[in-house]
C-alpha positions in Angstrom: 259.8 157.2 263.2 261.2 159.1 266.2 258.7 159.3 269.1 256.2 162.2 269.1 255.8 164.1 272.3 253.1 166.7 273.1 254.8 170.1 272.6 253.6 171.7 275.9 254.8 168.8 278.0 258.2 168.9 276.3 258.6 172.7 276.7 257.6 172.5 280.3 260.2 169.8 281.0 262.9 171.7 279.0 262.3 175.0 280.7 264.0 177.4 278.2 263.7 181.2 279.0 263.0 184.0 276.5 266.7 184.9 276.4 267.7 181.4 275.4 265.1 181.3 272.7 266.2 184.6 271.3 269.8 183.4 271.3 268.8 180.3 269.3 267.0 182.5 266.7 270.1 184.7 266.3 272.5 181.8 266.0 270.2 180.2 263.4 270.0 183.4 261.3 273.8 183.8 261.4 274.4 180.1 260.6 272.1 180.1 257.6 274.2 182.6 255.7 277.7 181.9 257.0 280.0 181.3 254.0 282.5 179.1 255.8 281.0 175.5 256.1 283.0 174.6 259.2 281.8 177.8 261.0 278.2 177.1 259.9 278.3 173.6 261.4 279.9 175.0 264.6 277.0 177.4 265.0 274.4 174.7 264.5 276.2 172.6 267.1 276.2 175.6 269.4 272.4 175.7 269.0 272.2 172.1 270.2 272.0 170.0 267.1 274.0 166.8 267.2 276.3 166.8 264.1 278.8 164.1 263.3 282.2 164.2 261.5 282.7 165.1 257.8 279.2 166.6 257.4 278.4 169.3 254.9 275.4 171.6 255.4 274.6 173.9 252.5 273.9 177.6 252.6 270.5 178.9 253.6 269.4 175.7 255.4 266.9 176.0 258.1 267.4 173.6 261.1 264.5 174.0 263.6 265.6 176.8 265.9 262.9 176.1 268.4 264.0 172.5 269.1 267.6 172.1 267.7 268.4 169.5 270.3 266.1 167.0 268.6 268.2 167.1 265.4 270.8 164.3 264.9 273.0 164.4 261.8 275.4 161.4 261.7 278.9 161.2 260.0 279.4 161.8 256.2 276.0 163.4 255.6 275.6 166.0 252.8 272.7 168.4 252.6 272.4 170.8 249.7 271.2 174.4 250.0 267.9 175.6 251.3 266.7 172.4 253.0 264.5 172.5 256.0 264.5 170.2 259.0 261.4 170.7 261.1 260.9 169.1 264.6 257.5 170.5 265.5 254.1 170.5 264.0 250.5 169.3 264.3 249.4 165.7 264.5 245.6 165.1 264.6 244.1 161.7 265.4 241.7 161.8 262.4 241.3 163.9 259.2 237.7 164.8 260.3 238.9 166.5 263.5 240.3 170.0 263.3 243.6 170.4 265.0 243.7 171.9 268.5 246.3 173.0 271.1 246.7 169.4 272.4 247.7 168.2 268.8 250.9 170.2 268.8 253.8 167.8 268.8 257.6 167.7 268.8 259.7 164.8 267.4 263.3 164.4 266.6 264.8 164.1 263.1 267.7 161.8 262.3 269.9 161.8 259.2 271.8 158.5 259.3 275.4 158.1 258.1 276.2 158.9 254.5 272.7 160.2 253.4 272.2 163.0 250.9 269.4 165.6 251.1 268.8 167.5 247.8 268.2 171.2 247.5 265.0 172.6 248.9 263.9 169.3 250.5 261.7 169.5 253.7 262.2 166.8 256.4 259.1 166.7 258.7 259.0 165.9 262.5 259.9 162.3 263.5 261.6 161.3 260.3 264.6 159.0 260.1 266.5 159.1 256.8 268.4 155.8 256.5 272.1 155.2 255.8 273.2 156.3 252.3 269.6 157.2 251.4 269.1 160.0 248.8 266.2 162.5 249.1 265.6 164.2 245.7 265.5 168.0 245.4 262.3 169.6 246.4 260.9 166.6 248.2 258.7 166.7 251.3 259.5 163.8 253.5 256.7 162.9 256.0 257.8 159.4 256.9 261.0 157.4 257.3 263.3 156.6 254.4 264.9 153.2 254.2 268.7 152.8 253.9 270.1 152.7 250.3 266.9 154.1 248.9 266.1 157.1 246.6 262.9 159.0 247.4 261.4 162.0 245.7 258.2 164.0 245.3 255.5 165.6 247.4 255.0 163.6 249.5 258.3 161.7 249.0 257.8 158.2 247.6 260.3 155.5 246.9 261.8 155.8 243.4 264.3 152.9 243.7 266.6 151.0 246.0 270.2 150.3 245.3 272.7 147.8 246.7 274.9 148.4 249.6 278.4 148.3 248.0 280.1 147.1 251.2 277.6 144.2 251.7 279.2 140.8 251.1 276.3 139.6 249.0 276.3 142.6 246.6 277.4 142.0 243.1 
């Protein structure tokens, strides 16, 4: 998992004004429905997301417009349409305690090289999706996904692993 940071501390250190926040929201709205994939990726990069080479991001995807700088998408990643990558939320210490202002956190999301995210999947704060992993359509991913693994469901659970085709011991 990527490290969780208390939201207020992160926002204070980042120091983004209202105009910058408005600009991010506008860029996000335009990017979601841009038909040309290269232009869509360019707009997400302009927002601050770190996006590698040969990446495809489907239409109507929501990349966290409040904290886009916490999103890293490595080379050769494919995301289907209507996925969500969320970098902020609530993390309580125990299920008995109701969440409060001090429980608001931010945490980066990383999509490693060659992974695939199915339509409508939701990736929650702090998650790292491993190399060549597959997230099934409609899944909610609250924790890390190992490399070369297929996960699915709500919450996402491991369905199966598969061999690394480039590994010397694979048969």
